[in-house]
N, C-alpha and C positions, 0 to 999 in steps of 0.2 A: 739351791741355797746351801752354803756351808753349814753343816750341822755340828753337833758337839765334837765328834772326832776331829774334824777339820779345824775347828776353833782351838781345840786342845793342842793339836800339832803346831798350829801357828804360835800359840802361847809358848810352847817349849822351844820353838825356833828363835823367838825374839828375846826371851828372858835373859840368856847369857850376855846379850849386847846392851840390855837396859838396866838390869838390876844393879843398884848401887851407883849408877852414873848420874851426873848432873846434866839436866836439860839446858840447852842454850836458846830454846824458843821453838817456834813452829811456823810453817808457811801454809796458809789456806788459799787454794786457788779457786775453790768453788764452795761457797757457804751454803748452797741449797741442797744439802743431803736430805736424808729422811726427816731430820729435824735440823733447824738452822745451826750451823757451827758458830760458837760465840765469836764476836768480832774482836774481843780483846784476848783471845786465847794465847797468842804468842807471848804477850806481856805476862799473863797469868802463869805460864809454864816456865818462863825464863828463870834460871837459878834453882828450880825445884830438883830435889834428889829423889830418884826412883827407889822406893822402899821395897816394893814387890811387884811381880807381874803374875796376876792370877786369872781365874776364869770363873764366871758364874753363868750357868746355862750356856748361851751362845755369845755372851759378852766377854771381851777381854778387859780385865780390870787392872789398871796401872795405878797403884797406890803411891802417892807422893807425900811430901811433908805437910802441905797445906790443903790437900784435896785429892781427888781421884779422877783420872781420865778414863772414860768408858768408850770402848771402840766396838763397833758391830760391823760385820762384813756384809750385811744385807743379803741381796740375792746373788751377787756376782763379784763381791769384793775379795781382795787379798792384800796381805801386808808383806812387804819386802824390806830386808835390811840392805841398804845400798851405800856406796861411798858418798861422803858429803860432796855436793856439787853435781851429782848425777842429773843429767837433763831430764825433765819430766815429759811424759807422754800425754796424749789427749785426755785420758781418763784418770790421770794421777792428780787427785784432788787435795791431798793433805800430806805434809811432811812433818814428822816430829824430829827435831834436830838435836843431835849430840855434837860434840866438838869435831869428831872425825867421821861420823856416819849419820845416816838418816833412816827413820822408819817411815816408809811410804805406803799410803793407802791408794790402791787402784780400784776403782769402782765404776764400771761402765754404765750401770743402770741407776746409780746414785740412790740406792735404798739403804746404804750403810749409814753409820752415824759416828760422830765424834763429839763427845759431851764432856764438860768439865763440871765437877761436883765438889763444892767446898764442904767436905765432910767424909765420914767413913762410907765405904761403898754400899754396905747393906742398908743404908738409910735412903738411897736413891729410889724414887718411886718405881723405876723400871726393874729394879732388882728385889725390892721389898716383897713383891707379890709372887716371886718365883717359887716353884715347888721344890721337892727334894732333889738333890744331885744324884743321878743314877749310878755314879761311880763311888759314892760315899758309903760309909758303913751304915748310914741311916736308911739306905734303900735296900729292902729285902722283901721276901714274900709277904710277911705280915704287914709291912708298911704299904705295899701295893694293894693288898686285900682291904685294908682300912680305907685307902683313898678311893677305891672304886665301889665300895659298898653302897648300894642304893642307886647307882647311876644307870640310867637307861640307854645312854649313848653307846655307840659301838666302841669296842675296846681300842681299836686303832685311833679313833678320834680322841679318846681319853689319854692315851699314851702321848699324843702330840700336843696336849694341853699343857703349856708351860707352867700353869698354876698347880698342876698335879705332879708332873715330873719335868725337870728343867733340861731343855736342850735336845730332846729326841724329835727329829724331824721325819719327813715322809719316807726317806730311804731306810733309815734304821728301825723305824716302827714296823715296816713291812718285813724286813729281814729278821727282826727279833720274834715277831709273831710266827714266822715260818719255823724258826728253830724251836719254838715252844710248842708247835703243833696246835696253835689256836687260830681259829677262823677270824679274820679281821672284823667281821660284822657281828661277832658275838656281843650281846649286851654286857657292858663292863661289870654290872652288878651281879651277873650270873657266874662269874669266875669263883670257883672254890678256892680254899686256902692252898690246896695242892697245886692247882693250875696257876694261881698267882705266884707261888714260889717258883714254879718252872719258868714262868714268863719273866719274873725279875732276874733270875739267873741268866736267861737267854739275852735279856737287854744288856746286862753287864758283859757277858761273853762277846756279844756282837760289837759293842762299842770298843772293847779292848782289842779285839781282832782288827777292827778298822784302824785304830790308832797304830797298831803294830805294822799295818800295811801301808801307812802313810796317808790314810784317808781316801776319799773318792774324788778323782778329777774327772768331772763330766764336761765342764766348759772352761771356767775361768780360774778354778782354785789351783793354787800352787803353794808350796811351802815358802818359808821366809827366805830360803836360798834359791828359789826358783824351780825346785824339783817338783815333779807331779806325783800324786798318789796312785796306788794301783788296786785299791780294794774293790773297785768296780769290776775287776776281772773275776772276783770271787762271789758275786751276788748269787744267792739261791733263787730269788724271785724277782727282785726289783728290775723293771725295764726288760723283762724276759717273756712278755706275753706271747703265747703260742709255742714257745720253746719247751722241750721236755724237762720235767722236774728232775733235779739232780738226785733226788731220793727214790722216786717211784716211776718216773718216766711219763707221767700224765702231763698234758700241756698246761703250762702256767696260764692263769686267767687274770684279766684286768677288769676292775670295776672302778667307778668314781665315787669317792666318799668325801663329802665336804669340799667339793671342787678340786680334789687332788686324786691322782691315780693311785690305786691300790693294787698290788700284785700278790697272788697267793696260789697255792696248790690245792685244788678241790679234794684231793684224796688225803694228803698229809695233814691238812688243817681242817679240823672238824669243829 
């Protein structure tokens, strides 16, 4: 699933083509995404001017004059900027139209979403309950320590809880915990202030490094211009079970937490 770095890279890629432009409508080829795509979406968007292209957690937030378009890439989606009239492929379910270009959602598994909200983005139920943005100034060791206090769940599960921290998925939770030297099964409430500060710094560092590397392309993710990311070449632990730790040489281990694979080094992460 595209995580925060991939969504942020996508946002940065489409923003120059959308910001300040007037939309001419939309074409929906499949209304059955994660949630039904509104039937009157093209009419609602026609003539709207894009005020901003933002991100909240894993959602791309396109603010218009009379509402907000929320896009989610789901498990396998990507957004591409293409010339107007570019023929669609089998999994191309949605086009946002400009006069000379289109923004196209390709989503083979159809877990993505296209939603129209008549109001400010932060009022939408899907966004209102999201936790702190990990790249914002509000996220630091103290904020993380307050958020995990009293929690018995494993720290990796808490990091992936969007109500606590918005946008951290399986890959970057594993990578951040390795960088911080924290075992993924550690009960979140046992983290000291010092370890919380180290983990918060590792989360920020990991996400920024991933963005700088173009994100992770494991299956379907590509940038808005079709380029692939390369952060997967730099993983310390994720998907490296049995391979030597880049720090100490111990074999990386894999366990299952919350039905998701977790990777860690038994020596570097205590």
